[in-house]
Residue, then its C-alpha position, 0 to 999 in steps of 0.5 A: m500500500t502507498e504511503m501517500r495520504r488519502v483525501t476526498i474532494s468534491l470537484p465541479d463538473e467543469i474541472d472533471e471534464k478538463v481532467l478527462e480531456l487531459k487524459k486524451q492528450d499523449r502526455f497524460v494518456r497512461c496516467s490515472y485520474s489521481e496522478i493527473i490531479r497530483m500533477l495539477l496540484q503540484a504545478g499550482l503549489e509551484a505557481e503559488e511559490k513563485e508568485e509569493a517570491v515576486 
């Protein structure tokens, strides 16, 4: 079993649809829904850190 923390969140339909559209792209085709969400969260956190540093 993984060492990652499990959480439950509710997503609006438009975000869910955008994630499902990402799965159709070559970059994400082999990724699970959860992996894509983790990538998006990481990218958002990194963007936030960069914004705070400015």
